[in-house]
C-alpha atoms as one frame of an Amber mdcrd trajectory, in Angstrom:
protein
   9.430  13.606  13.555  11.554  11.584  10.440  11.517  13.519   6.710   8.370
  11.032   5.069   9.446  11.395   0.946   7.468   7.961   0.272   3.764   6.490
   1.647   4.263   3.360  -0.068   1.349   0.605  -0.484   2.071  -2.987  -0.493
  -1.316  -4.853  -2.165  -1.922  -8.585  -2.529  -1.640  -9.705  -6.042  -4.898
  -9.677  -8.412  -4.370 -13.586  -8.310  -4.462 -13.666  -4.394  -7.974 -14.742
  -3.427  -6.997 -15.764   0.342  -9.714 -14.827   3.122  -6.723 -15.638   5.456
  -6.533 -12.913   8.055  -3.891  -9.863   6.641  -1.216  -9.148   8.951   2.148
  -8.361   8.437   4.395 -10.866   6.373   7.105 -11.991   8.002  10.829 -10.262
   7.832   8.428  -7.150   6.667   6.488  -4.258   8.339   3.920  -1.915   7.723
   2.492   1.192   9.109  -0.824   0.572   8.329  -2.977  -2.400   7.414  -6.155
  -1.694   5.603  -7.679  -4.903   6.614 -10.364  -6.814   3.723 -13.276  -5.218
   6.092 -12.417  -1.459   5.763 -10.149  -1.442   9.059  -7.228   0.682   9.004
  -5.027  -1.046  11.887  -1.464   1.474  13.271   0.637  -1.510  14.104   3.594
   0.961  14.111   4.118   4.113  15.130   5.435   6.359  12.012   8.002   8.218
  14.004   9.828   4.571  13.735  11.101   3.105  10.174   9.693  -0.580   9.554
  11.592  -2.702   7.276   9.688  -2.904   4.534  12.331  -2.583   1.493  14.887
  -5.618   1.148  16.955  -7.109  -0.679  20.345  -6.579  -2.458  19.080  -3.978
  -5.271  17.324  -1.441  -3.104  19.004   1.377  -1.253  17.271   0.001   2.140
  18.064   2.836   4.352  16.936   5.328   2.032  13.759   3.914   1.322  13.091
   2.871   4.679  13.925   5.761   6.901  11.708   8.016   4.970   8.800   6.140
   3.987   5.492   5.491   5.618   4.108   1.844   4.459   0.526   0.721   4.257
  -0.092  -3.242   3.743  -3.534  -3.554   1.613  -5.240  -6.428   2.180  -6.457
  -7.537  -1.652  -6.106  -6.042  -4.826  -5.973  -2.570  -5.635  -6.869  -3.204
  -9.216 -10.310  -2.032 -10.531 -13.366  -4.526  -9.784 -11.003  -6.451  -7.618
 -14.551  -8.074  -6.221 -15.002 -10.226  -9.527 -11.664 -11.377  -9.234 -12.433
 -12.725  -5.360 -15.698 -14.246  -5.733 -15.898 -14.053  -1.879 -15.352 -10.600
  -1.736 -18.363  -8.007  -2.014 -18.702  -4.899  -4.219 -19.714  -2.792  -0.743
 -17.186  -4.571   0.918 -13.922  -3.514  -1.645 -15.517  -0.051  -2.080 -15.538
   0.328   1.806 -12.344  -0.947   1.905 -10.794   1.093  -0.775 -12.553   4.265
   0.699 -10.728   3.383   4.403  -7.383   3.580   2.358  -8.226   6.881   0.393
  -8.806   8.276   3.991  -6.182   7.225   5.420  -3.815   8.413   2.612  -5.657
  11.955   2.368  -4.917  11.824   6.289  -1.286  11.339   5.314  -0.945  13.601
   2.654  -1.834  16.383   4.989   0.754  15.873   6.949   3.020  14.615   4.136
   2.041  16.839   1.011   5.127  16.565  -0.514   5.706  12.454  -0.206   5.347
  10.440  -3.458   2.426   7.576  -3.413   4.284   4.488  -4.940   3.030   0.966
  -4.740   5.849  -1.192  -3.457   6.363  -2.509  -7.325   6.593   0.819  -8.791
  10.248   1.304  -7.121  13.310   1.245  -9.398  15.183  -2.350  -8.676  11.624
  -4.165  -8.634  12.493  -7.038  -9.809  12.305  -8.861  -6.239   9.224  -8.172
  -6.719   7.189  -8.525  -9.760   9.519  -9.328 -13.170   8.904  -6.658 -15.674
   6.601  -4.744 -14.293   5.794  -1.191 -15.629   3.833   1.639 -13.099   0.435
  -0.101 -12.627  -2.514   1.189 -13.720  -4.124  -0.043 -10.478  -2.013   2.479
  -8.871  -2.964   5.539 -11.538  -6.428   4.914 -11.019  -5.764   5.298  -7.188
  -3.639   8.487  -7.895  -6.320  10.139  -9.790  -9.199   9.183  -7.404  -7.195
  10.994  -4.688  -6.014  13.824  -6.552  -9.946  14.639  -7.136 -10.141  14.396
  -3.569 -10.098  17.740  -1.130
């Protein structure tokens, strides 16, 4: 089994209200996808690395070989259903609950792994310019810390 140091969450931007099905982005792969309906799809066995982290500013082998990558279809921002008019509050809460359940399970197997949003990596300018630690990720980490 690989040593897992990071669990990365790759989510849509708050302004991305696309209702198209959420699948792996071409050129990127994830271990899990949390769909807008709240289903957790395991697309790649966690014993294998995926090629999510790319680009010249990253130590690709370092991150890809020791991480689990989750694609969250939608925004992690609080009150995301207000941004996406086609999503209901209950659907977003169900999806968030599915993500938290997955993180609890992964944390049981990999208690020392850091849970990060993809934009929180050093060298993150490839994804978002001038992004600081995400309030949405901090809220998610707080919710997770309150769970058993």
